[in-house]
C-alpha positions as CSV (number, residue, x, y, z in Angstrom):
1,M,109.8,170.5,193.8
2,A,113.3,169.0,193.4
3,L,112.7,166.9,196.5
4,L,109.4,165.6,195.0
5,L,111.1,164.6,191.8
6,L,113.9,163.0,193.7
7,L,111.3,161.0,195.7
8,L,109.5,159.9,192.6
9,A,112.8,158.9,191.0
10,A,113.4,156.6,194.0
11,V,109.9,155.2,194.4
12,L,108.9,154.5,190.8
13,P,111.8,152.1,190.1
14,A,111.2,150.4,193.4
15,A,107.5,150.0,192.6
16,A,108.4,148.6,189.2
17,V,110.8,146.1,190.6
18,Y,108.2,145.0,193.2
19,L,105.4,144.6,190.7
20,C,107.6,142.9,188.0
21,C,110.0,140.8,190.1
22,V,108.7,140.4,193.6
23,R,104.9,140.4,193.7
24,R,103.2,137.1,192.8
25,H,101.5,137.4,189.4
26,T,100.1,133.9,188.8
27,G,97.3,134.1,191.3
28,S,96.1,135.5,194.6
29,A,94.9,134.0,197.9
30,A,92.4,136.8,198.0
31,A,90.8,135.9,194.7
32,V,87.1,135.1,195.0
33,V,86.2,131.7,193.4
34,Q,82.6,130.5,193.2
35,R,82.3,126.7,193.6
36,R,79.7,125.0,191.4
37,E,78.3,121.8,192.7
38,P,78.2,119.1,190.0
39,G,74.8,118.8,188.4
40,Q,73.3,121.7,190.4
41,A,72.4,124.9,188.7
42,E,73.6,128.1,190.3
43,A,70.6,129.6,192.2
44,R,71.2,133.3,191.7
45,G,67.7,134.2,190.4
46,R,66.4,134.4,186.8
47,S,68.6,137.2,185.5
48,P,69.4,137.0,181.7
49,P,72.9,137.6,180.3
50,R,73.9,141.2,180.8
51,S,74.0,143.4,177.7
52,S,77.2,144.5,176.1
53,W,78.4,148.1,176.5
54,A,80.9,148.2,173.6
55,P,80.6,151.1,171.1
56,R,80.2,150.7,167.3
57,L,83.6,151.4,165.6
58,C,84.2,152.3,162.0
59,G,86.5,154.4,159.9
60,T,89.5,156.1,161.7
61,G,88.2,154.9,165.1
62,L,88.3,151.3,164.0
63,R,91.7,151.6,162.5
64,L,93.1,153.2,165.7
65,F,91.4,150.5,167.9
66,V,92.8,147.7,165.8
67,H,96.3,149.1,165.9
68,V,96.3,149.6,169.6
69,A,94.6,146.2,170.3
70,N,97.6,144.5,168.7
71,T,100.2,146.4,170.6
72,A,101.7,145.5,173.9
73,F,99.6,148.2,175.6
74,G,96.5,146.8,174.0
75,Q,97.2,143.2,175.0
76,I,98.3,144.1,178.5
77,C,95.9,146.9,179.4
78,L,93.1,147.7,177.0
79,L,91.8,144.3,176.0
80,P,91.8,142.8,179.5
81,L,89.7,145.8,180.5
82,I,87.3,145.2,177.7
83,L,87.0,141.5,178.6
84,R,86.2,142.5,182.2
85,L,83.6,145.0,181.1
86,E,82.0,142.4,178.8
87,N,82.0,139.9,181.6
88,L,84.1,137.5,179.4
89,L,86.4,136.8,182.4
90,L,83.5,135.2,184.3
91,M,84.9,131.7,183.9
92,R,88.0,132.6,185.8
93,S,85.9,133.1,189.0
94,L,84.3,129.7,188.8
95,D,85.4,126.4,190.3
96,I,83.7,123.7,188.2
97,H,84.5,120.1,188.9
98,E,82.7,118.4,186.0
99,D,85.1,116.9,183.4
100,P,85.3,119.1,180.3
101,T,83.4,118.2,177.1
102,F,85.4,119.4,174.2
103,I,83.1,118.0,171.5
104,P,79.3,118.2,172.1
105,E,78.5,114.9,170.4
106,V,75.6,113.5,172.5
107,A,74.4,109.9,172.0
108,A,70.9,109.4,170.7
109,D,68.1,108.5,173.1
110,I,67.8,104.7,172.3
111,T,64.7,104.4,174.5
112,E,62.6,106.0,171.8
113,D,61.4,104.3,168.6
114,K,60.9,106.9,165.9
115,S,60.4,104.4,163.0
116,E,58.1,105.9,160.4
117,A,55.0,104.4,159.0
118,K,55.7,106.3,155.8
119,S,58.9,106.6,154.0
120,T,60.7,110.0,153.8
121,A,59.9,110.2,150.1
122,D,56.1,109.7,150.8
123,I,56.1,112.3,153.5
124,I,57.8,114.8,151.2
125,K,55.3,114.1,148.4
126,Q,52.4,114.6,150.8
127,L,54.0,117.9,152.0
128,L,54.5,119.2,148.5
129,D,50.9,118.2,147.5
130,A,49.6,120.0,150.6
131,R,51.6,123.1,149.8
132,S,50.3,123.3,146.3
133,D,46.7,123.0,147.5
134,S,47.1,125.8,150.1
135,P,45.7,129.2,148.9
136,S,48.2,131.9,148.0
137,N,47.9,135.1,150.0
138,G,49.6,137.7,147.9
139,F,53.4,137.3,147.2
140,S,55.1,134.0,147.8
141,F,58.7,132.9,147.3
142,K,59.3,130.5,144.4
143,G,60.2,127.2,146.1
144,I,61.1,123.7,145.1
145,K,57.5,122.8,144.4
146,D,57.2,125.6,141.8
147,Y,60.4,124.5,140.0
148,L,59.2,120.9,139.9
149,E,55.8,121.9,138.5
150,C,57.5,123.8,135.7
151,Y,59.8,120.9,134.9
152,Q,57.2,118.2,135.1
153,S,54.6,120.1,133.0
154,G,57.2,121.0,130.4
155,R,56.5,124.7,130.8
156,L,60.2,125.3,131.5
157,T,63.3,123.1,131.5
158,P,66.3,123.3,133.9
159,S,68.3,124.7,131.0
160,Q,65.9,127.6,130.4
161,V,65.9,128.4,134.1
162,A,69.7,128.3,134.2
163,K,69.8,130.9,131.4
164,N,67.5,133.1,133.4
165,I,69.7,132.7,136.5
166,I,72.8,133.6,134.5
167,A,71.1,136.8,133.2
168,V,70.0,137.6,136.8
169,L,73.5,137.1,138.2
170,E,74.9,139.5,135.6
171,D,72.2,142.0,136.5
172,C,72.9,141.6,140.3
173,D,76.5,142.7,139.8
174,K,75.4,145.8,137.7
175,S,72.6,147.0,140.0
176,T,72.9,149.9,142.4
177,P,73.8,148.9,145.0
178,P,75.1,145.5,143.9
179,L,73.4,142.6,145.7
180,R,76.7,140.7,146.2
181,A,75.0,137.5,147.2
182,I,76.9,135.2,144.8
183,V,80.6,136.1,144.6
184,Q,81.8,133.4,142.3
185,W,79.8,131.8,139.5
186,D,80.6,130.2,136.1
187,P,78.0,130.2,133.3
188,E,79.5,127.1,131.7
189,Q,79.3,125.1,134.9
190,I,75.8,126.2,135.5
191,M,74.7,125.2,132.0
192,L,76.4,121.8,132.1
193,M,74.5,120.8,135.3
194,A,71.3,122.3,133.9
195,E,71.5,120.4,130.6
196,A,72.2,117.1,132.3
197,S,69.1,117.7,134.5
198,T,67.0,118.6,131.4
199,T,68.0,115.3,129.8
200,R,67.0,113.4,133.0
201,Y,63.5,115.1,133.0
202,R,63.1,114.3,129.3
203,N,63.9,110.6,130.0
204,K,61.9,110.6,133.2
205,C,64.8,109.4,135.3
206,T,65.3,112.3,137.8
207,L,67.7,111.7,140.8
208,S,65.8,113.4,143.6
209,Y,63.4,116.2,144.5
210,L,66.5,118.5,144.2
211,D,67.1,117.6,140.5
212,G,67.2,120.8,138.5
213,I,66.8,123.0,141.6
214,P,69.2,125.9,141.8
215,V,71.4,126.0,145.0
216,C,74.4,127.9,146.2
217,L,76.9,127.1,148.9
218,K,78.7,129.5,151.3
219,E,82.3,130.2,150.2
220,E,83.5,128.4,153.3
221,F,82.8,125.1,151.5
222,K,85.1,123.7,148.8
223,V,83.2,123.7,145.5
224,V,84.8,122.7,142.2
225,P,85.9,124.8,140.3
226,Y,85.7,127.9,142.5
227,H,88.3,129.5,144.7
228,H,88.0,128.5,148.4
229,R,88.5,132.0,149.7
230,V,86.3,131.8,152.9
231,G,85.6,135.5,152.6
232,T,89.3,136.6,152.4
233,V,91.5,138.0,149.7
234,Y,94.5,135.7,150.5
235,L,93.0,132.1,150.6
236,G,92.0,130.0,147.7
237,T,94.6,131.2,145.2
238,E,93.9,128.2,142.9
239,P,90.6,126.8,141.8
240,E,89.3,124.0,144.0
241,T,89.7,120.4,142.6
242,E,87.6,118.5,145.3
243,D,84.1,119.1,146.5
244,A,83.0,119.3,150.2
245,T,80.7,116.5,151.2
246,V,77.6,118.7,151.0
247,A,78.5,119.9,147.5
248,K,79.1,116.3,146.5
249,K,75.7,115.2,147.8
250,L,74.0,118.1,146.0
251,R,75.6,117.1,142.7
252,E,74.5,113.5,143.3
253,A,71.0,114.7,143.9
254,G,71.0,116.6,140.5
255,A,71.0,120.1,141.9
256,I,72.3,123.0,139.8
257,I,75.0,124.7,141.8
258,I,74.8,128.3,140.7
259,G,78.0,129.4,142.5
260,V,79.4,130.2,145.9
261,S,77.9,132.8,148.2
262,N,79.4,135.8,150.1
263,M,80.3,135.5,153.8
264,H,81.7,137.5,156.7
265,E,85.4,137.2,156.4
266,L,86.5,133.9,158.1
267,G,83.1,133.7,159.8
268,T,84.2,136.2,162.5
269,G,81.1,138.3,162.7
270,T,77.3,138.3,162.6
271,T,76.6,141.3,160.3
272,G,78.0,140.0,157.0
273,C,80.1,143.2,156.6
274,N,82.9,142.3,154.3
275,P,84.4,145.3,152.4
276,N,87.4,143.5,150.8
277,R,87.8,143.7,147.0
278,Y,86.6,140.1,146.2
279,H,83.4,140.3,148.3
280,K,82.0,143.7,149.2
281,I,79.0,144.0,151.5
282,P,75.9,141.9,150.5
283,R,72.6,143.7,150.7
284,N,69.5,142.7,152.5
285,P,66.9,142.1,149.8
286,Y,64.1,143.6,152.0
287,K,66.1,146.8,152.7
288,P,69.3,147.2,150.7
289,N,70.7,149.7,153.1
290,H,70.6,147.1,155.9
291,F,72.9,144.2,156.6
292,T,71.9,140.6,155.8
293,G,73.4,139.2,159.0
294,G,76.2,136.7,159.0
295,S,78.3,134.9,158.6
296,S,76.3,133.0,155.9
297,S,75.3,136.4,154.5
298,G,75.2,135.7,150.8
299,S,73.3,132.5,151.2
300,A,70.4,134.2,153.0
301,A,70.4,137.1,150.5
302,A,70.4,134.7,147.5
303,V,67.4,132.8,148.8
304,A,65.5,136.0,149.7
305,A,66.2,137.6,146.4
306,G,64.9,134.6,144.4
307,L,68.3,133.5,143.0
308,C,67.7,130.0,144.4
309,P,65.3,128.3,146.8
310,V,68.0,126.5,148.7
311,A,71.4,127.6,150.0
312,I,73.8,126.0,152.4
313,G,75.6,127.7,155.3
314,T,77.5,126.9,158.4
315,D,76.6,128.0,161.9
316,G,79.1,128.4,164.7
317,G,77.3,131.2,166.5
318,G,74.1,131.7,164.7
319,S,75.6,132.0,161.2
320,V,72.8,130.2,159.5
321,R,70.0,131.4,161.8
322,I,70.8,135.1,162.2
323,P,71.0,135.9,158.4
324,S,67.9,133.7,157.8
325,S,66.0,135.8,160.4
326,F,67.2,139.1,159.0
327,C,66.4,138.2,155.4
328,G,63.0,136.5,156.1
329,V,63.8,132.9,155.1
330,V,63.9,129.6,156.9
331,G,67.2,128.5,158.5
332,L,68.0,125.1,160.0
333,K,71.0,124.3,162.1
334,G,71.3,120.5,162.5
335,T,72.5,118.6,165.5
336,F,76.3,118.7,165.9
337,G,77.6,116.1,163.4
338,R,74.2,115.5,161.7
339,I,75.4,117.0,158.4
340,S,79.1,116.6,157.5
341,S,81.2,119.7,157.4
342,R,84.1,117.9,155.7
343,G,85.5,120.2,153.0
344,S,84.7,123.4,154.9
345,L,87.5,125.4,156.6
346,P,87.6,124.0,160.2
347,L,87.5,127.5,161.8
348,T,85.8,126.2,164.9
349,Y,85.4,122.5,165.3
350,S,83.3,122.2,168.5
351,T,80.5,124.8,167.8
352,V,79.8,124.6,164.1
353,G,76.8,123.0,162.5
354,V,75.8,122.8,158.8
355,G,72.3,123.6,157.6
356,P,70.1,124.7,154.7
357,M,68.6,128.1,154.2
358,C,65.4,127.9,152.3
359,T,62.2,129.6,151.1
360,S,60.0,127.4,153.3
361,V,60.1,124.7,155.9
362,V,59.1,122.0,153.4
363,D,62.1,123.0,151.2
364,A,64.3,122.9,154.4
365,A,63.0,119.4,155.1
366,I,63.8,118.2,151.5
367,A,67.4,119.6,151.7
368,Y,67.9,118.2,155.2
369,S,66.7,114.7,154.1
370,I,69.4,114.7,151.4
371,L,72.3,116.2,153.3
372,A,71.9,114.5,156.7
373,G,73.6,111.2,157.5
374,P,77.0,109.8,158.5
375,D,80.1,110.6,156.4
376,P,82.9,108.1,157.0
377,P,85.7,110.7,156.5
378,Y,84.1,113.0,159.0
379,P,84.7,111.9,162.6
380,Y,81.5,113.2,164.1
381,G,77.9,111.9,163.8
382,L,79.0,108.4,162.6
383,K,76.6,106.8,165.1
384,Q,73.7,109.2,164.5
385,P,70.2,107.8,164.3
386,K,68.4,107.8,160.9
387,A,67.2,111.3,159.8
388,T,63.4,111.2,159.6
389,L,60.6,113.6,158.9
390,S,58.2,111.8,161.3
391,G,55.2,113.8,162.4
392,M,55.5,116.6,159.8
393,C,52.2,115.7,158.3
394,A,50.3,115.8,161.6
395,P,47.3,118.2,161.4
396,D,48.1,119.8,164.8
397,L,50.6,119.9,167.6
398,K,48.6,117.9,170.2
399,G,50.9,115.9,172.5
400,L,53.8,118.3,172.2
401,K,55.2,120.2,175.2
402,L,57.0,123.5,174.3
403,G,59.3,125.0,176.9
404,V,59.6,128.8,177.4
405,D,61.9,130.6,179.8
406,W,60.0,133.9,179.8
407,T,62.7,135.9,181.5
408,F,65.2,134.9,178.8
409,F,62.5,135.1,176.1
410,K,61.7,138.7,176.8
411,E,65.3,140.0,176.3
412,C,64.6,141.5,172.9
413,D,63.2,144.6,171.3
414,E,59.5,145.4,172.0
415,E,58.2,144.8,168.5
416,V,60.1,141.5,168.3
417,L,58.7,140.4,171.6
418,S,55.1,141.4,170.7
419,I,54.9,139.2,167.6
420,C,56.9,136.3,169.1
421,E,54.4,136.2,172.1
422,K,51.6,135.9,169.6
423,A,53.4,133.1,167.8
424,V,53.6,131.2,171.1
425,E,49.8,131.6,171.4
426,H,49.3,130.4,167.9
427,L,51.2,127.2,168.7
428,Q,49.1,126.8,171.8
429,S,45.9,127.1,169.7
430,L,47.1,124.1,167.6
431,G,47.1,121.9,170.7
432,A,50.7,122.3,172.0
433,N,51.1,122.7,175.8
434,V,53.4,125.6,176.7
435,V,55.5,124.9,179.8
436,E,57.5,127.4,181.7
437,V,61.1,126.2,182.1
438,S,64.3,127.7,183.5
439,L,67.4,127.8,181.3
440,P,70.2,127.9,184.0
441,E,73.5,129.7,183.8
442,M,72.9,131.5,180.5
443,E,75.5,134.1,181.4
444,E,78.1,131.4,181.8
445,V,76.9,129.9,178.5
446,Q,77.4,133.2,176.7
447,A,80.9,133.7,178.1
448,A,81.9,130.0,177.6
449,H,80.7,130.0,174.0
450,V,82.6,133.1,173.1
451,I,85.8,131.6,174.7
452,C,85.4,128.3,172.7
453,I,84.6,129.8,169.3
454,L,87.3,132.5,169.5
455,S,90.0,130.3,171.0
456,E,89.4,127.7,168.3
457,M,89.5,130.3,165.5
458,R,92.6,131.9,166.9
459,D,94.3,128.5,167.1
460,F,93.4,127.5,163.5
461,L,94.2,131.0,162.1
462,Q,97.5,131.5,164.0
463,P,99.6,131.1,160.8
464,D,97.3,133.4,158.8
465,F,97.3,136.0,161.6
466,N,101.1,136.1,161.4
467,K,101.5,136.0,157.7
468,H,98.4,137.7,156.3
469,F,97.7,140.2,159.1
470,Q,97.6,143.3,156.8
471,E,95.4,141.5,154.2
472,M,92.7,140.7,156.8
473,N,89.7,143.0,157.4
474,L,90.0,145.4,160.3
475,D,87.2,143.7,162.4
476,T,88.8,140.3,161.8
477,R,92.1,141.6,163.2
478,A,90.3,143.1,166.2
479,N,88.4,139.8,167.0
480,L,91.6,137.7,166.7
481,A,93.5,140.2,168.9
482,L,90.7,139.8,171.5
483,A,90.9,136.0,171.1
484,S,94.6,136.2,172.0
485,Q,93.6,137.0,175.6
486,F,92.0,133.6,176.4
487,T,94.2,131.1,178.1
488,A,94.2,127.3,178.2
489,L,92.6,127.5,181.6
490,D,89.8,129.7,180.2
491,Y,89.2,127.1,177.4
492,I,89.1,124.1,179.8
493,T,86.8,125.8,182.2
494,A,84.5,126.8,179.4
495,N,84.3,123.2,178.3
496,R,83.6,122.1,181.9
497,Q,80.7,124.5,181.7
498,R,79.6,122.8,178.4
499,T,79.3,119.5,180.4
500,R,77.0,121.3,182.9
501,S,74.9,122.9,180.2
502,I,74.4,119.6,178.3
503,R,73.3,117.9,181.5
504,F,70.9,120.7,182.3
505,L,69.4,120.4,178.8
506,Q,69.1,116.7,179.1
507,D,67.0,117.2,182.3
508,I,64.9,119.9,180.6
509,F,64.2,117.7,177.6
510,T,62.7,115.0,179.9
511,T,59.8,117.4,180.5
512,V,59.5,119.3,177.1
513,H,60.0,118.5,173.4
514,C,61.3,121.9,172.4
515,I,62.5,125.3,173.7
516,L,61.0,128.4,172.1
517,T,62.8,131.8,171.8
518,P,62.8,134.8,169.4
519,A,65.4,134.3,166.7
520,V,67.3,137.5,167.2
521,P,66.6,140.3,169.7
522,S,66.4,142.9,167.0
523,T,66.0,143.4,163.2
524,A,68.8,143.9,160.7
525,P,71.1,146.9,161.5
526,R,71.7,149.7,159.0
527,I,74.7,149.9,156.7
528,Y,76.6,153.2,156.8
529,E,78.8,154.7,154.1
530,S,81.9,154.3,156.2
531,D,81.2,150.5,156.5
532,L,81.6,150.2,152.7
533,L,85.2,151.4,153.0
534,T,86.6,150.1,156.2
535,G,84.0,147.7,157.5
536,M,82.8,148.0,161.1
537,N,83.2,146.4,164.5
538,D,80.3,146.3,166.9
539,S,80.9,143.7,169.5
540,G,77.9,144.8,171.4
541,F,75.6,144.0,168.5
542,T,77.5,140.7,167.9
543,V,77.0,139.5,171.4
544,R,73.4,140.6,171.4
545,S,72.6,139.0,168.1
546,M,73.9,135.7,169.3
547,R,71.9,135.8,172.5
548,F,69.4,133.1,171.6
549,M,71.8,131.3,169.3
550,Q,74.7,130.4,171.6
551,L,73.0,127.6,173.5
552,G,72.5,125.6,170.4
553,N,76.1,126.0,169.2
554,F,77.6,125.4,172.6
555,T,75.7,122.2,173.4
556,G,75.1,120.9,169.8
557,I,71.3,120.9,169.9
558,P,69.5,121.6,166.6
559,G,67.5,124.8,165.9
560,I,65.3,126.2,163.2
561,V,64.4,129.8,162.5
562,V,61.1,130.7,160.8
563,P,60.0,134.1,159.6
564,I,56.8,135.1,161.4
565,G,56.3,138.8,160.6
566,Y,57.8,142.2,160.0
567,S,58.8,145.3,161.9
568,M,57.2,148.7,161.4
569,A,60.1,149.5,159.1
570,G,59.3,146.4,157.0
571,L,62.3,144.3,158.2
572,P,61.7,140.5,158.8
573,I,61.3,139.1,162.3
574,G,62.1,135.4,163.0
575,F,61.1,132.9,165.7
576,Q,63.4,130.0,166.9
577,V,62.6,126.5,168.0
578,M,65.3,124.3,169.5
579,A,65.0,120.5,170.2
580,K,67.0,117.8,171.8
581,W,69.9,116.2,169.9
582,W,68.9,114.4,166.7
583,D,65.3,115.4,166.8
584,E,65.2,117.8,163.8
585,A,61.9,116.2,162.8
586,V,60.0,117.9,165.6
587,L,61.6,121.2,164.7
588,L,60.3,120.9,161.1
589,R,56.8,119.8,162.4
590,I,56.5,122.9,164.5
591,G,58.1,125.1,161.9
592,L,55.5,124.1,159.4
593,K,52.8,125.3,161.8
594,L,54.7,128.6,162.5
595,E,54.5,129.4,158.8
596,Q,50.7,129.4,159.1
597,F,51.0,132.1,161.7
598,R,52.5,134.6,159.2
599,C,49.4,136.1,157.7
600,Q,51.3,137.4,154.6
601,T,54.7,137.3,153.0
602,K,56.0,140.7,151.9
603,K,57.9,140.9,148.7
604,P,61.5,141.9,149.1
605,S,62.7,145.1,147.5
606,I,65.2,143.1,145.5
607,Y,63.5,140.0,144.0
608,Y,64.1,138.1,140.8
609,D,61.5,135.6,139.5
610,V,63.6,133.2,137.5
611,L,60.6,131.2,136.6
612,A,58.8,134.1,135.0
């Protein structure tokens, strides 16, 4: 025994010296590297991205994991193991020769002439008239058309509606459980905007179709006079004095900003779970014991609960489209740069898109037509083509080719797949031609998107991570600890993959107009009691919920999510359409037809009719 101990005492220090001071650590000649030929997709079969294995953590388990993840042991041993198991080290085994694309700003196709025979205003009028003529089948959300009819007929004024909304906002905070959709609101500000709108209606000089329409904006945007907290307890210590561009445009359109909406802290998750003292967890209006989705959680909940027909969110990894799907509303993510994000916290500059979340596709089209366009202080999208609504009034979908990668499409729960397949058949019945396509290298897209979004967040939040670590939610600390693992080489390789993926999509869009997928592979997950206290971290769910979203964020193409039905448990199920850069018009055209597929709209468990 003594001899064995003596041997160990001699061998262990020698091994430590060899590993630390002798053996090469910066690479290995035995490392297997897969070369990717420029412009040629990897031919390894049609396998979809692998599913995540990670467990759901909450309570004491989450606290322990966060503590260990931020120690030397966690950074050197635990997190590298997790990255390997999650296949997030995939990019390190690739030899990609394309130059990196750090910003997915793709020039418009100048070969196409999309000039409209009708003006946007005429198209919107025709769409609103058509919507009012359509028969109502049971419950329907109160949309922009309903507000306009009340104002124009004199049955209600914007001021009267504003008073109803203020009463509802007070009730929301007192209900059990509290809705927590709007986290900051000011009755005086609401009434000032409403009274100005009432005067304009009286004088018949309204500013736009949004005049007098209640809207809210995600707390990620600067909105006067609210605190720009971005879901935290430490940011926005003083009231904001300058509006974000989208807030400014909404004011100029005459909209009534009813407040700022809840969000997942710093946009770092897709559930909307935010247990800190200023926010709490917003509830899904369809099932209050389920999450809304995130990170634009409060925006989706506000629209689904009837507080407003239009809300604005940001989308870096599905953060508009996931909560829209979970809450049964329409969510549009514009082309990268289409809608200015100036005045929002630049958490991730290369993957984020801004978009409306609305009661209907027509409402989304109205909001989009007002918000889209170049913004000189914002560096992206300055050379974008004119935003149009061309084709939205077409009676059918004849002439459109819709691409489906069925292997990828089927990577979802059975009840989601069943209704989404029927939605594809519905689009076919309207004259669209469904074409099978192959979306190459989706596993690489998944890994590269995670690397880009987390690296950019970690970079921007480095001072906060140092100074306000203890004030952050536990899952935020866990995600930023994971982000610390990525290197400059990882980030550059991920952006080389972006170049490849953009090129593949450019080729695909020469044969089809759109790509169809389910919105999210599952319905909204359940909220547990422990989540209310400590929050939760479920990276497996996060990765899975972004499965159909990441391609749009990574390459900058636009996407729309439309509710098409409900699960057996009564939770909404959504369908996604993605198009080539700057072609939001075709998304809205197809989205309008998808709404016809939904045979009925179920009334949420929490719903306020502010026009009653």
